[in-house]
Structure formats: C-alpha cells, structure tokens
C-alpha positions in Angstrom: -126.2 148.0 117.8 -123.5 146.6 115.5 -122.8 142.7 114.9 -119.5 140.8 115.6 -117.8 140.5 112.5 -117.6 136.6 111.5 -114.6 134.8 112.5 -112.6 133.4 109.1 -112.1 130.1 108.0 -108.9 129.4 110.7 -106.3 128.3 109.9 -105.0 125.3 112.0 -101.9 125.2 112.2 -99.2 123.0 110.9 -101.7 121.5 108.4 -99.6 121.9 105.7 -100.2 119.8 102.6 -96.8 117.9 100.4 -95.5 120.3 97.8 -97.5 118.7 95.1 -94.0 118.2 92.6 -93.2 115.2 94.3 -91.3 113.0 92.5 -90.2 109.2 93.8 -87.4 108.8 96.9 -83.7 109.1 95.8 -81.0 108.6 97.5 -78.4 111.5 98.0 -75.2 111.0 99.8 -76.3 108.6 102.6 -79.8 108.9 103.1 -82.7 108.5 101.2 -84.6 111.6 99.3 -87.6 112.9 97.6 -86.7 113.7 93.4 -88.3 117.7 92.8 -87.5 119.6 89.1 -85.6 122.1 92.2 -83.6 119.8 93.8 -82.9 116.2 96.7 -86.4 117.3 99.8 -84.5 116.0 102.8 -86.6 113.3 105.0 -87.1 112.2 109.0 -88.1 109.3 111.2 -89.7 110.4 114.6 -87.3 107.8 116.1 -89.2 107.3 119.5 -91.7 105.5 117.6 -89.4 102.3 117.7 -89.3 102.3 121.5 -92.4 103.4 122.2 -93.4 99.6 119.7 -90.7 97.8 121.2 -93.0 98.4 124.4 -96.2 98.0 123.3 -97.3 102.1 123.0 -99.3 103.2 120.5 -97.9 106.8 119.7 -101.0 108.9 119.3 -101.4 111.1 114.9 -100.3 114.7 116.1 -104.0 116.3 117.0 -104.2 114.3 119.5 -100.5 115.1 121.0 -101.1 118.6 123.4 -101.6 122.0 123.1 -98.5 123.2 123.0 -96.4 120.3 121.1 -98.4 120.5 118.1 -96.7 123.6 116.5 -94.4 121.7 116.3 -95.3 118.5 115.6 -97.1 120.3 112.4 -93.9 120.8 110.9 -93.2 117.4 109.9 -95.8 116.0 107.1 -96.4 113.0 106.0 -94.4 112.2 103.0 -97.9 110.5 100.4 -97.3 107.9 98.2 -95.3 108.0 95.5 -94.0 106.6 91.6 -91.5 103.8 92.6 -87.8 104.9 92.0 -86.1 104.9 88.3 -82.9 103.8 91.5 -82.5 100.9 93.4 -83.5 101.1 97.1 -81.3 98.7 99.0 -84.4 98.7 101.7 -88.1 98.2 101.6 -91.2 100.9 100.6 -94.3 100.4 101.8 -97.6 101.6 102.1 -99.2 103.1 105.1 -103.0 104.0 106.5 -103.0 106.7 108.7 -105.4 107.0 111.0 -108.8 108.1 108.8 -110.0 110.7 111.6 -106.8 112.3 111.8 -105.7 116.1 110.4 -103.6 114.1 107.5 -105.4 111.5 106.0 -103.8 110.4 102.5 -101.4 107.1 102.7 -98.4 107.5 103.9 -94.8 105.9 102.5 -92.8 103.9 105.1 -88.9 102.6 104.6 -87.5 99.5 106.4 -91.4 100.3 108.2 -90.6 104.0 109.2 -93.1 106.8 108.3 -90.9 109.3 106.6 -92.7 112.7 107.4 -90.9 116.5 104.9 -89.7 118.6 107.6 -92.1 121.7 106.1 -89.2 124.5 106.6 -86.8 122.8 104.3 -86.5 124.0 101.2 -85.0 122.3 97.6 -81.3 121.5 97.1 -81.1 123.6 99.8 -79.0 121.7 103.6 -82.1 120.0 105.5 -82.6 121.7 108.8 -85.2 119.1 110.8 -82.7 116.5 112.3 -84.2 117.7 116.7 -81.7 114.7 117.3 -83.8 112.1 119.6 -86.9 112.8 118.0 -86.3 113.6 113.8 -83.7 112.7 112.5 -83.0 111.6 108.5 -83.4 108.9 107.5 -80.9 106.9 106.4 -80.9 104.9 102.9 -79.0 101.2 104.8 -81.8 102.4 108.1 -82.6 99.3 110.0 -85.9 98.4 110.1 -88.7 99.1 112.3 -88.7 96.3 114.7 -92.3 95.8 115.9 -95.7 95.5 114.7 -96.8 98.4 111.8 -100.7 97.0 111.3 -102.4 100.7 112.6 -101.7 104.0 112.2 -99.8 105.9 114.1 -97.3 108.1 114.6 -97.3 112.5 114.1 
C-alpha cells in the first residue's frame, strides 16, 4: 500500500515581502518613489480607500477579500517603514500599524495619510506598471491628504 506524499509547504499567492534594498522615500518627477541602489521604485495608493473612509466603511485587508480578488490584491505590497528621507518632502510621512493577525503584519508607511504600496512586478529604474485606474494609482508629491480618521488598520 502506498501512502500519498505529504504536501510540501504551500506557497500562498501574493505574499511577497518588500525588497530588502529599499532606502528611503524620494521625489521622482511629480511622483513619490522609494530609492534603491538600482533606481527609483514607484509607489501606489489604493484609491477606493478615500470613499470608504468618507462613508464610514471599513476596507478589509487583502486576506479578507473574496478569493477571486486575492491574487490581484497580493500584487501590491505594503511599504514598510523606512529611514527618514534626506530630501525634504512636501507631505507628511508616518508609520501606520497593520492588522497583527493579517498576512503582512509589518508597520506600513503612509504619505499624507495614504498607505503606500509597491507593485510586485515593478523593477527599480523601469517605468511603473502597477497603475489600475480607480483602484491603484501612483502617489504624487502634491497628493492631497486622505480625509477621515486613520486610527485603525485598513486596506489591502
């Protein structure tokens, strides 16, 4: 009688960690980027968050979204807290706690209250590819502040 082989540790979709060589936030043209030794890396914001906060809705972390959306959402990696930028930025940079029970539990960098994300398929020094109209857009240096309260973990 043969026994089925035990399943090796299954890699979950979309749990990429942020790259290890992220240095600090930096201006890159009209956008905010993260500086790496290989060039700038674009940063994104989840645009539906603004309407959710204005209407009192809660945006769940990606782990709590429907299964068919998780593979998409997991392509956007929360930006961890980085050292202070040597370049003065026009907006406010802060650290925001994420859900300690989620899949990506590290503290999250915000700019003007907006949580910042990396697109897992972008490469430093290359044109950004993570723009999805009305969902994920690049963060601008002149980004207006996110309205509403920012005291609880939220967002993908």
